[in-house]
TIFI-516714 format. One record per residue: x, y, z of N, C-alpha, C, O in turn; residue in one letter. Coordinates in steps of 0.05 Angstrom, whole numbers, plus 5000, padded with zeros to 4 digits. Layout:
N
XYZXYZXYZXYZA
...
! end
This chain:
304
522353542814521053262815523253052811524753062791M
523452862827525452642826524352432806522052432796G
526352242801525852002784525651762802526551762825R
524551542790524751282801526551102786526251072762V
528550982799530250802787529950522800530450492824F
529250322785528450042796530349842785530449802760I
531949712803533749492794531949222802531449162825A
531349092782529848852792529148662769530248692747G
527248462774526948252758524748332736522948502740S
524948202714523048222691522247932684523947772677I
519847862685518747592679516647612660515447822656N
516147372646513647322634511947132654512946932664M
509447222659507847092679505946922661504447022645D
506146652665504346462652502146372673502646232693V
499846472667497546462689495546242680494346262658V
495346042698493145862691491145912714491845942737A
488345932704486245972722484645712725484345562706T
483645672751482145432755480145492778480345702791A
478345302784476445332805477745302832476945432851D
479845142832481145112861483945012852484544912830R
485745052873488544962870488644642872487144522887H
490544532858490844242861492444182886494144342894P
491843972899493343842920495943722909496343702885K
497643662928500143552917499643272905498443092917V
500743252880500243012864497743002851497142792839G
496143202852493443212839493243392813494443602811E
491743292795491243462769488343552771486443402777T
488043822765485443942763485244062735487144132722V
482544082726482044202701482144522704481044632722A
483544642685483944922687481645042668480344902653G
481445332670479445472654481045572629480345522607R
483345732635484845842612487445892620488145882644Q
489245952600492146012605492546292593491646342570V
493846462608494246742600497146802604498546702621L
498146992586500947082587500947382594499847542579Y
502247462616502447742624505347812630506747652642F
506248052622508648132630508648182662506748272674P
510948092674511148112703513848122713515648242701G
514348002737516948052750516548282769515248482762G
517648272793517248472814518448752803517148962805K
520848742792521948982783520249122761519649362762G
519448962740518149062717515249152728514349362720A
513949012745511449092754511649372769509949552765N
513649402785514049632802514549872783513650102788Q
515949822761516750032743514350102726514050342719A
512749912719510149982704508350152722507250352713V
508050072748506350232766507250502769505550682769A
509950552772511150832775510651002751509751232752A
511250872727511351012700508051092694507451312687S
506450912698503650982692502451202710500451322704R
503851242731502951452749504251742740503851952752L
505751722719506951972709509552072718510152302715G
511251882730513651942741515751812722515451592713V
517951982716520051872698521251622713522151642736K
521251402699522151132712524250992694523850982670T
526250902705528450762694528550472705528750432729T
528450272687528749992696531449882690532349912668L
532649762710535449642707535049332711534249232732I
535749202690535248892690536348742667537848862652G
535648492663536548332642534248162630532448052644R
534548142604532647972589533947782572536147832561L
532747552569533847332552533447402522531847572516G
534947262504534747312476532547102464533146952445K
530247102477528146942469525647102463525547342466D
523346952454521047082445519747222470518547422466S
520047112494519047262517520547512522519447712531F
523047512516524747742522523847972502523648212509G
523447892477522648102457519648222464519148452460A
517948032473515148142480515448322505514148532507E
517148242523517148402549518548682543517948892555L
520348682525521748932519519749122504519749362508R
518149002487516149182473514049292492513349522491M
512949092510511049202527511949422546510649622549F
514349372559515449552578516149822564515750042576L
517049822539517550072523515050242518514950482516G
512950072515510150222508509150342535507150492534A
510250282559509350402583510750652591510350772612Q
512550732570514150972575516550952594517651152604G
517150712599519550642619522150662602522250572579I
524150782613526950802603528150532606528550432629D
528750402583529650142581532850132574533949922568L
534250372575536950382567538750212584540950142575G
537950142609539849982628538549692629539049552649S
537049602609536049332610537749202588537649282565V
539449002596541448872578540448582572538848462585R
541548502550541048212542542848032558544948102569D
541847782559543247572574543147302557541147242545A
545347152559545346912542543946672558545146462564D
541346712564539646492578536846592572536346792560T
535046422583532246482579531246712595532546772616H
529246852590528147052604526846952630526046722631S
526747112650525247012675522446942669521047062652G
521546742682518646632677517546562706518846452724T
514946632706513546552731511146382724509646452706A
510746172736508445992730506246032754506745942776I
504046162747502246242766499446092764498346072742I
498445982785495845882787494046072802494746152824T
491646142790489846302804487146172806485846102787V
486346132832483846012839482546152863483946192883A
480046232861478446362880479846612890479946652914A
480946772872482247032878485247002891486747202892S
485946752900488646712910490446602889489546502868D
492946622894494846502875497146372887498146442908N
498146172873500846042879502846122857501946172835T
505246132862507246252842509946072846510946022867I
510845982822513645852820515146032800514346072777V
517346142810519046332793521546212785522946092802V
522346222759524846122749526346362739525646482718I
528446432755529846682752530946742722530646972713P
532146542710533246592682535046812682537046822697G
534647012665536447242661536647432686538447582689S
534647412702534547582727536947512746538047692760N
537747262746539947182764542647302754544647292769A
542747422731545247532719545347812720547247932709L
543547952733543748242738546148292759546048212783V
547948432747550548442766551048722775549548902769S
553348752791554149012801554849202779554549452782T
555749092756556649262734553949392719554149602707D
551849262722549349352712548249622725546749782714D
549049642752548049862767550350082771550050282785V
552650042758554950192765554850482752555950672764A
553450512729553250772715550450902715549851072698D
548650812736546050932737546151222747547151272769V
545051412731545351702739543351782760541451932755P
543751672785542151752806542752032819545052112817L
540852172830541352432839539552492865537752332871A
540152692878538452782901535652802894534952902872K
533852712910531052712904529952472888527552432886G
531752312876530952072864530351842884531351852906D
528951652877528151422893529351152878528551092856V
531051012893532350762883530750542895530550532919A
529650352879527950142889529149852879530049822857V
528949652899529649392889527949192905526449272923S
528248922898526948722911528848472910531148492899Q
527848252921529848022923529447812901529747572905F
528947912877528947722854531347762835531547652813E
533247922846536047932833538047902854537347922877I
540447862847542647802868542948012890543048252884P
543147942914543448132936545948312933545848552940L
548148212923550648382922549948622901551048842904P
548348562882547748772861545849002875546049242869T
544048902893542349082907544049262926543649502928I
545949132938547549292958549449502942549949722952A
550449432918551949622903550149842893550950072892A
547549762886545749962875544950172898544450412893F
544750082922543850252945546050422953545750652960F
548650302952550850462961551150702943551550932951Q
550850632918551050862898548751082902549151322902R
546450972906544151142912544651332936544151572934A
545551222958545951372983548051572979547751792989R
550351502964552351682961551351922943552352142946S
549351882926548052092908545952252923544952442912A
545252182946542952312962540352222954538352362960G
539951982939537651892934536451712956537951622973S
533651662958532351512977532451212968532051152945T
533051042986533150742978530550622989529850683011T
529350462974526850332982526950032975527149972951L
526949852994527349572990524749432996523449493016L
523949232977521649062981522948772982523348642961N
523548673007525048423011523248193004522448043023P
522448132978520647932971521847822946522947962930A
521647562942521047342961522947362985525247412980P
522147313009523647353034526147163034525946923027A
528347263042530647113046532447283066532147533067Q
534247163080535747293099537847493084539047433063K
538147713096539947903085541848003106541247973129M
544048103100546048193117545348473130543848643119S
546548493155545948753169546848993152545649213153A
549048943137550249173121548149253098547849483092E
546949063087544849153064542349263079541149453068L
541449163102539149303114539749583123537949753122L
542249643132542849903138542950103116542950353121A
543150003092543050173067540150253061539750433045L
538250133073535650173067534250413082534250423106V
533150603067531850823080528750753086527650823107D
527450603066524750533070524250243063524650163040I
523450073083523149793078520149743077518749823095L
519149613055516549553051516049243047516949113028V
514449143068514248843068511648763081510348933094L
510748523078508248443090509048313117511448303124N
506848223133507648123160508947863160510347793179E
508647703139510147453135512947513132514647393145T
513647673115516347743108517747893131520147863135E
516148053147517248193171517947973191520047973203L
516147793196516747573216519047393209520547313227G
519347333185521647183174524247313178526147183186F
524447593173526947733174527647813203529947853210L
525547823220525947883250526447643265527347663287A
525747363253526047123268523547093287523846963308G
521447213281519047193299516447093282516147183259V
514846933291512546823277510347033281509547093304E
509247133259507247303256504847173241505347003225L
502247243246500147153234498047363227498147573239S
496147313208494447513198492847673221492047903219D
492347523243490747643264492147783286490947863306G
494847833283496347983302495348273305494448413286D
495648343329494948633336497048823323499348743318E
496349073318498049263308500249313324502449353315A
499749333351502149383370504249133369506649183372A
503348903364505348693362506948713338509348683339T
505648773315507148813288509149033291511449003281I
508449263303510249503306512649413323514849473316I
512149273345514249193362516349013346518849043348D
515348833331517048673314518648853294521048813290V
517249043281518649233262520749403274522849473262A
520149463302522249603317524749443322526949553321R
524349183326526549013330528448993306530948963308Q
526849003282528348983257529849243248531849243234L
528749463258529849733249532749743254533749713276Q
534249803230537249813231538350063237540650093245A
536650293233537650563241535350713254533050653249R
535950903271533751053281532051213263529751273270E
532951273240531351433221530351243199529451343178D
530550993202529450803182526450773182525350753204Q
525150773160522250733158521750443151522950333133T
519850323166518850053158515750083153514350193170I
514849983131512249993124511149683121512149533105C
509149603136508149343136505249333123503249423133V
505449213100502749193087501048953096502048733098T
498649013101496848803112494248743095492148653105L
494648793069492348723051490148913057490449153059G
487648783060485148963063485249103092483749283098K
487149013107487249143134488849423133488949573153R
489949473111491649713108494549683111495649473105G
495849883121498649903125499450023153498150203163V
501449913164502550003189505250123182506650013165L
505950353194508450483189509950563214508850673233A
512450503215514350583235516450763222518450673212L
515951033224517851213211519551353233518851533248A
522051223232523851313255522651243283522451003288G
521851413299520151363322517351393322515951313341R
516451513300513551553297512151313285513151193266E
509851233295508451023284505451103279504151243294E
504550993256501751063249500550833228502050683215F
497950833227496550643210495050783188493950993193A
494950683164493350753141491350533136492050313129V
488650613139486650403135486550293107487250423087P
485550023106485349903080482849973065481250133074G
482649863040480249923025478949653017480249473007R
476449633022474949363017474049372988472449542981A
475149202972474249152944473948862938475048692952V
472548782916472248522908474748432890474948512867K
476448292901478948212886478448002867477047812872A
479748042842479647852821482347702821482247452820V
484747842821487247712820489047882837489248122832D
490147772857492147932875494847922865496548062877T
495547792843498247802831499048082827497548232814T
501348172837502548422830501348662850501948892846G
499748582868498548802883500648942902500549182906A
502448772912504548882928506449042912507649222923G
506848972886508749102870507549402861508949602858D
504749372856503349622851503749802874504250042870C
503549712898503749892920506650012924506850242930F
508649852920511249932920511950162898513050382903V
511050082873511550272850510150532856511250742851G
507450522865505950772870507350932895507451172894A
508350802915509550922937512051072927512451312933L
513850932912516151052900515551292884516951492887A
513551292867512851502852511851752867512451982859A
510251712889509551922905511852062920512052312921Q
513551872930515952002943517852152925519052352933L
518152052898519852212881518352492875519652682867A
515752492878514352762873514452932898513353152897E
515752842919515953002944513552982963513253142981G
511852782958509452762976510252633004512152473007V
508752733025509452623052508952313053507452213036S
510252173071510051903075507151803079506251613066L
505651943096502951853103501151893079499651703074R
501352093065499652133041500451953019498651853004T
502951893015503951722995503151433000502551292981A
502951333026501951083033499051053027498250843016L
497451243033494551243025494151222998492351082989A
495751372982495651362952496351082940495150992921F
498450972952499450702945497150492950496550322934A
496050532973493850332981491450332960490350122953N
490750592951488550612933489550492905487950382891A
491850522898492850422873492750112873491749982855A
493750002894493649712898490849602897490349392886A
489049742910486249652911484849642884482849492879S
485949822864484949792837486249572822484949452804I
488749512828490149302811488849022819488648852801S
488048962843486848702848484348652836483448422837V
483048842824480448822812480748772781478848782765Q
483348712773484048652745485948382744487448312763R
485648262720487448042718490348132709490648332695M
492247962717495148012712496448202729495248332746G
499048212725500648392742501248662728500048862735A
503148682710504048912697501449062685501049302690G
499748912669497449052658495349152677493649302670P
495449062700493249152719493949412734492249502749S
496449532729497149772742495550022734495250072710M
494550172755492750402746494250642737496750662739P
492750832726493851102720493351302745491951232764T
494551522744494351722765491351822766490351852788A
490051852744487351952742485551732756483751802772A
486051462750484351272763484551272793482551242808E
487251292803487551312833486251542845485051522867V
486551782832485352012841482352002843481052112861A
481251852823478251832825477251662848475251712861A
478951442853478251262876478451412902476751392919V
480651572906481051712930478751922933477651952955I
477952052911475952252913473252142922471752262936K
472851882911470251742914470251642945468151562956A
472451642957472651542985472751242986472951123008G
! end
């Protein structure tokens, strides 16, 4: 059984709930303010670790109260924090407004912006492991991490969010790309919308594909997932649930997918499992704390 190594961001999510989102220049009354461990890297690590796979997180935390709280929370999830180093700045912070199950997010990188190529230089990756990253740490660090992973025979999985342009060299280092249709459209230079047909989305994914054996998975929320695995294409249906908070749902999906792949599960089965895991997470408040256990996901899949 392989391990999951995640190089990524660690944030404290400061969540304000309200009946509706304010318009520009407007103040609305909120209901409550909540503090949740978050950050795409940390969320994905929590998701993978709670599913029973050995998980190592590589990142940076500030020497502040948020940093101490985040380190304590992540350690309690069974995550290996030996590669999480201190930084002389504040910890990453996300300001999130949740209204009517939808969210808006402002991310202040803080210590995440200081995750460097040195931080990934001594990661003990091996064949069968899965190396995961996202776009909340510097891109040169991701490239160095993936180069190391590929030379070790590990699988590289990139979640290019928040979306930004990346080099062809970085894209070519990616074995599995997991993104939503908005991010896919941005990277491919094509405008996509929620209502686009599956064939249209797959065609755009094919345009973006950097290698013939590269896999691109496009998450479509309740519509499920479309996958282009080399030359094969298939769909995994979504799950209809009553969402409470969608924050971290994509991270739950990525972490669960990585965990399944590290256990040697086939891509199609892993995507269905990840879909079920994400459907559980949106029914709970917060990002990191909403990640399900393997038993919870198995129960949902069994129930259909």
